C-alpha positions in Angstrom: -0.1 0.0 0.1 0.9 3.6 -0.6 1.7 6.0 2.5 -0.3 8.5 3.9 -0.2 11.0 6.7 -2.7 12.7 8.8 -2.2 16.6 9.7 -3.7 18.2 12.7 -4.1 21.9 13.4 -5.8 21.8 16.8 -7.6 24.5 19.1 -9.0 24.4 22.4 -11.7 21.5 22.2 -11.4 20.7 18.4 -9.1 20.0 15.6 -8.8 20.2 11.9 -7.6 17.1 10.2 -6.5 16.4 6.7 -5.4 12.9 5.4 -2.8 13.4 2.7 -1.1 11.3 0.2 2.1 12.3 -2.1 2.5 11.0 -5.7 5.1 11.9 -8.0 5.6 15.1 -5.7 2.0 16.2 -6.0 -0.4 16.2 -2.6 -3.8 14.6 -2.7 -6.3 15.0 0.1 -7.9 11.6 0.8 -10.1 12.9 3.6 -10.8 16.0 5.9 -13.0 16.6 8.9 -13.1 18.8 12.0 -13.4 17.0 15.1 -14.6 18.0 18.6 -12.3 16.7 21.1 -15.0 17.0 24.2 -18.2 15.4 24.0 -19.9 18.4 25.8 -18.8 21.4 23.4 -19.1 24.3 26.0 -16.4 26.6 27.4 -16.4 24.6 30.6 -14.7 21.5 28.8 -12.9 23.4 25.9 -11.1 25.5 28.3 -10.2 23.0 31.2 -7.5 25.0 33.0 -9.7 27.9 32.9 -12.3 25.9 34.6 -9.9 24.2 36.9 -8.5 27.5 38.2 -11.6 28.0 40.3 -11.3 24.5 41.9 -9.6 23.1 44.7 -6.2 21.8 43.6 -6.9 18.0 43.7 -10.4 18.6 42.2 -8.6 20.6 39.5 -6.2 17.9 38.7 -8.8 15.3 38.5 -11.0 17.4 36.2 -8.1 18.0 33.8 -7.2 14.4 33.6 -10.8 13.4 32.7 -10.8 16.0 29.9 -7.6 14.8 28.4 -8.6 11.2 28.6 -11.9 12.1 26.8 -10.0 14.0 24.3 -7.5 11.1 23.6 -10.4 8.6 23.4 -12.1 10.8 20.7 -9.0 11.4 18.9 -8.1 7.7 18.8 -11.7 6.8 17.5 -11.5 9.4 14.7 -7.8 8.2 13.6 -9.0 4.5 13.7 -12.1 5.4 11.5 -9.7 7.5 9.1 -7.2 4.5 8.9 -10.0 2.3 7.6 -11.3 5.0 5.1 -7.8 5.5 3.5 -7.0 1.7 3.4 -10.2 1.2 1.4 -8.7 3.7 -1.1 -5.4 1.7 -1.2 -3.4 3.7 1.4 -1.8 3.1 4.7 -1.9 5.7 7.4 1.6 5.5 9.1 2.6 8.9 10.0 1.0 12.3 11.2 1.9 15.8 11.7 0.9 18.5 14.3 1.2 22.0 14.5 2.4 23.4 17.7 1.8 26.8 19.1 4.8 28.2 21.4 5.9 24.6 22.2 6.7 26.1 25.6 7.5 23.7 28.6 5.0 24.0 31.3 5.7 23.9 34.9 3.8 22.0 37.6 -0.1 22.4 38.1 0.0 24.8 41.0 2.4 27.2 38.9 0.1 26.9 35.9 -3.3 27.8 37.7 -1.3 30.9 39.2 -0.7 32.4 35.8 -3.4 33.4 33.4 -1.0 33.2 30.4 0.3 29.8 31.3 -3.6 28.7 31.7 -4.1 29.7 28.1 -0.9 27.8 26.8 -1.9 24.7 29.1 -5.5 24.4 27.4 -3.8 24.3 23.9 -1.2 21.8 25.1 -3.5 19.5 26.7 -5.5 18.8 23.4 -2.3 18.7 21.3 -0.9 16.2 23.6 -4.1 14.1 23.6 -3.6 13.9 19.8 -0.1 12.8 19.8 -0.9 10.3 22.5 -3.8 8.8 20.3 -1.7 9.1 17.4 1.1 6.8 19.1 -1.7 4.5 20.4 -3.0 4.0 16.6 0.6 3.3 15.4 1.6 6.6 13.8 5.0 8.1 14.0 4.5 11.8 14.5 6.3 15.0 13.7 5.7 18.4 15.2 6.8 21.9 14.2 5.8 25.2 15.8 3.3 27.2 13.8 5.5 30.3 13.3 8.1 27.8 11.7 5.8 25.8 9.7 6.0 27.3 6.3 9.8 27.8 6.6 10.4 24.4 7.6 8.1 22.8 4.8 9.6 25.0 2.1 13.0 24.0 3.2 12.3 20.3 3.3 10.5 20.1 0.1 12.3 22.9 -1.8 9.7 25.1 -2.6 9.5 28.9 -2.3 7.1 29.7 0.3 4.7 31.7 -2.1 4.9 28.8 -4.5 4.2 26.3 -1.5 1.2 28.2 -0.3 -0.2 28.5 -3.6 -0.2 24.7 -4.3 -1.9 24.4 -0.9 -4.5 26.9 -1.7 -5.0 25.2 -5.1 -5.3 21.8 -3.4 -8.4 22.8 -1.7 -10.3 24.5 -4.6 -11.8 21.3 -6.0 -12.9 20.2 -2.4 -15.0 23.3 -1.6 -15.3 24.8 1.7 -14.1 24.6 4.4 -10.6 25.1 3.1 -9.5 27.8 5.7 -6.2 28.3 7.4 -6.9 25.3 9.6 -7.0 22.9 6.7 -4.0 24.5 4.9 -1.8 24.2 8.0 -2.9 20.6 8.5 -2.0 19.8 5.1 1.4 21.3 5.3 2.3 19.4 8.3 1.0 16.2 6.9 3.0 16.8 3.9 5.9 17.5 6.0 5.3 14.3 7.9 5.6 12.3 4.6 8.9 14.1 3.6 10.7 13.5 6.9 13.3 11.1 7.6 12.4 8.5 10.3 15.0 9.9 12.5 12.9 13.3 12.7 9.5 11.0 14.0 8.8 9.8 17.1 6.4 7.0 18.4 5.9 8.4 21.8 3.8 11.7 22.8 5.7 12.3 26.0 8.8 13.2 27.4 9.9 14.8 30.8 7.8 18.1 30.3 4.9 16.3 28.8 5.3 17.5 25.1 7.8 16.0 22.7 8.9 18.7 20.0 10.3 16.9 17.1 12.0 19.5 14.6 12.8 18.5 10.9 16.5 18.7 10.5 17.7 21.4 8.1 20.2 21.3 5.7 22.7 23.0 7.9 25.2 20.7 9.6 25.3 22.8 12.6 21.6 22.7 13.0 21.5 19.0 12.5 24.2 18.6 15.3 22.0 20.7 17.7 19.0 18.6 16.9 21.0 15.4 17.7 22.1 17.0 21.0 18.7 17.8 21.8 17.3 14.5 21.3 20.1 12.6 23.1 18.2 10.6 25.8 19.0 12.2 29.5 21.9 14.1 28.2 22.6 16.8 30.7 22.5 20.4 29.5 26.0 21.9 29.6 27.6 24.9 28.2 28.7 23.0 25.1 24.9 22.5 24.5 24.6 26.2 24.6 27.4 26.7 22.4 26.0 24.3 19.6 22.7 26.0 19.7 24.2 29.4 19.7 26.5 28.9 16.8 23.8 27.4 14.7 22.1 30.6 14.5 22.4 33.2 11.8 25.5 35.3 11.9 26.3 34.3 15.5 29.8 34.2 16.4 31.7 33.2 19.8 33.2 36.1 21.8 33.9 37.1 25.5 32.0 39.4 27.8 33.5 40.4 31.2 36.3 37.8 30.6 33.9 34.9 30.1 32.6 33.0 26.8 30.0 34.7 25.3 28.1 34.7 21.9 27.1 37.8 19.6 25.2 38.6 16.6 26.6 41.3 14.6 28.3 42.6 17.7 25.4 42.5 19.8 25.5 40.3 23.0 22.7 37.8 23.6 24.3 35.0 25.8 27.3 34.6 28.1 28.5 32.2 30.8 28.1 33.8 34.3 31.5 33.7 36.3 29.7 33.8 39.7 27.5 30.8 39.5 28.2 27.2 38.7 26.7 26.2 35.4 24.7 29.4 34.8 24.2 31.5 31.6 23.0 35.0 31.1 20.5 35.2 28.6 19.0 38.4 26.9 15.2 38.5 27.2 12.3 41.0 27.7 10.9 42.2 31.0 7.5 40.5 30.6 9.1 37.0 29.5 11.5 37.3 32.4 8.5 37.7 34.9 6.7 34.9 33.5 9.8 32.6 33.5 10.7 33.6 37.3 7.1 32.9 38.4 7.0 29.7 36.5 10.1 27.9 37.4 12.3 29.9 40.1 14.6 26.7 40.2 15.8 27.3 36.7 15.5 31.0 36.3 16.6 33.8 38.5 18.0 37.4 38.7 20.6 39.2 40.9 20.2 42.9 41.9 22.7 43.6 39.4 20.4 42.5 36.6 17.0 43.7 38.1 16.8 46.7 35.9 18.1 45.1 32.9 16.2 42.7 30.4 18.5 39.5 31.4 17.7 36.4 33.1 20.2 34.0 34.4 19.6 30.3 33.7 20.7 27.3 35.8 21.8 24.6 33.0 21.3 21.7 35.1 17.8 22.4 35.7 16.7 23.7 32.2 14.8 21.3 29.7 16.7 21.2 26.3 13.8 22.4 24.4 13.3 25.4 26.6 17.0 26.3 26.3 16.6 26.0 22.6 13.9 28.5 22.6 15.4 30.9 25.0 18.6 31.1 22.9 16.7 31.7 19.6 14.6 34.3 21.5 17.8 36.1 22.8 19.4 36.0 19.4 16.4 37.5 17.8 16.2 40.3 20.2 19.9 41.2 19.9 19.7 41.0 16.1 16.5 43.3 16.4 18.3 46.0 18.5 21.3 46.0 16.1 18.9 46.7 13.2 17.3 49.5 15.4 20.5 51.2 16.4 21.9 51.2 12.7 18.8 53.1 11.5 19.5 55.8 13.9 
C-alpha cells in the first residue's frame, strides 16, 4: 500500500484533520474533517484549565485528567476510522504531523493555575498532547513543528519557495470546496512535512519529561543537525557545550567574550554569556515580560541578581533547564539582539 499521513491543527476543544498522500511530488487530500475533542462542546470543557482555576487543587487535577482522557479517546476513535477510510482507497496511514503553538515547557499544575498566560498555554497543550497520545496508540509516527516555523520548515524540506508552496496548498483545496481555511491548509502542510521527514525526525511516543515532545525536522545546515541530535539525546545533561552548539547554529552568531567569560554575539550585539559567579549558569537576553513569566513559573531554573534587576536579562541554571526550553531561550535572545542592532543602525 502507498503511504499517507494525517495533519492536525488543533485548538481548545477541537482540531482540523487532513489525510494526505503524495504521488510524484504532488499532494492529494484523501479525507478531511473537523473533530470535537470534548463530548460536551462548551466553554467549561473546551477550556479545562480555565475551569480548573476555580477548583481546589486535587479536584482541578482530576477534572483536567478526565478532559484529557476524553480528548484522547475521541481522537483515537477518529484516527482509527480514518485509517479504515484511506485503507479502502489503497493507502496506509503510518505517520502524522501536528502544528504546535509556542512549544513552551510547562511547570507544575499549581504554577500553571497561578498564571493566566500559562492557563491559556496549558489548554492548548492538553489537546495537542491528547492527539499525539492517540496517534501513538494508533501506531502513527509523529512529527511536530511550531506554527511560526511551519511554512519555513516545509519550504526547506520540500525545496519550494514559500509563496509557491502556499499557492499549491490553496489550489489543493479548491476542488474540495469549503471549508478550506487556514486550519485545513496548515493541517495539510504538516501532513506533507510528516511524509517527507526521515524516520529519525519522527517519534512513536507522545511524552517526554515536560509532557510534550517537540520533534523538529532537521535543516540542511550541519550545525543545526548537530544541535537537533544533541537535543534528542536521551537524558543528556545540558552543559555550556550544548549552549555553544545551539548559539553557533544561528544566523551570523559568533563566539566572543564578555566580562572575561565566553559569550555569543550577533553582529556585535551580545545575546548570551556564561556567568562567572555561579556554577553552570548562563545570562540570557530577554524582555521584562518574558522574564517575569519565567521567574514565576520555574524559580529553580530562572533567577536574577540585583545587578540585573533593571536590565532585560535572566540567569539560567543549566542543570535544571529542559533542552527544548533552552533552544527557545537562545533563539529568542538571538532574535532580540539582532533586532536591537537593526534599530541602532537606522539611527
